[in-house]
N, C-alpha and C positions, 0 to 999 in steps of 0.2 A: 730537235735533238742535237746534242753537242757531240761531235765525233772528232777523230784525229785531224780531219781536213777542215774543220771549222776555223775560220779566221778569227783571231782575237785581237782586240784593239784596246789600248789604254788611253783614256782621255783625261787631261789634267785641267782643273779649274783653279786658277790662282787669282785672288782678289786682294787689292791693296786697301789702305785705310780710307780711301775715298770711294769705295765700292765699285771700282773699275776692275775689269778683267784683263789679264795678260793675254794679248792677241798679237798675231803677226799676219802680215799680208803675204800670201803664198806667191812664190815666184812663177809657178806653173799656171795658175788660174787667175791671179790678181784678186783672189777672194780672201776674206779675213777668217782666221782659224785660231784655235787654242792649241797648246802643246799636246800632241797625240801621236800615236804610232802603233804599228803592229807589234804584238807580243810574240817573241820567238818561241819555237817549239820547245816545250819543257820548261819554259821560263815562268816564274811566279809573276802574276799580274802586278803586284806591288813593285817588284824589282824591274819589271818592264816599264812601268811608269817612271820610276827613278831614272832608268837608263835613257828613255826617250826625252825626259825633261833636260837631262844633262847634255845629250847630243844636240838637241834643237836650240836650247837657250843658254847653255853653259851654267845653269843654276843647279844647286844642290838642294834637295828637299830637306826641310827641317822636320816637318810633320806631314803625314799623308794619311788620308782617311777615305775608305771606300764608301761612296754614298749611293751608288746605283749600279746594278748589273742587269743585263738583259740582252735579248736578241733583236737585231734590227737589220733587215735585208740580208739575212744569213750570216751576219757578223755578230759575234759575242762581244759586247761592249762593257768595259769596266770604267765607270766614271769616278774619278778621285778628286777630292778637295785637297789641295796641296798648299802648304805654307813654306815660305823660304825666309831666310834672314833678309831684312830690308836693306842691309848694307852690301849685298851681293850685286854685281853688275851683270847685266845680260850680255852674252857673247855668243852669237850664232855662227861664228867663223869655223867651228869644228864640226858642223852638222854634215854628215856624209851625204845626206840627200839634198843639201842646200835648199831646204824647203822655204825658209823665210830669211831675208837679209837682216831684219830687225824685229824686235818684240817690244811692245809698249803697252802700258795699261790704258785701256779704252773703255768707253761706255758702249757695250754691244748694240744698243738701240741706235747709236749713231751710224752703224754699218749694217742695219737689219736687212737691207736688200743686197748686200755684198758678202754674205756669209758662205763659207765653204760648205757647211752643212746647213741647209735651209732651216729657218726658225721653227717650222712645224715639226722637224725631226731632230732638233738640236737639244740634246739632253743637258749639256753644260749651260746653255742659255736659260732653259727652263728651270734648272736647279738654282742658278744665280738669281733669277727673277723672283723665285718663291721663297728665298731664304735670306 
């Protein structure tokens, strides 16, 4: 059941022309992650994803599509497929949480043992692998 105290998280999947995923190595855990973050109270999940993407990577979403919604560990997760203009440059310097110093397009399977969210629970990885 979703209530006022339910935490909501927006997760963004960005894939380049070489089928690699935008990933960053977290400063707190040294694990690989995709752009994601908590949606603020009263905030639209789409706008939360746009905000988190901008905060963490400096990128502006060109197109955003909701591809999965569900509960995991008492958290309501919204998974978005996000497209950005390829001429934009990643800039993590304005992230208030200083989550990742840099973001690069990676093959997630190269980091399968180093994922912030383990592969068995990683919706972004599963969506990417199946599409």
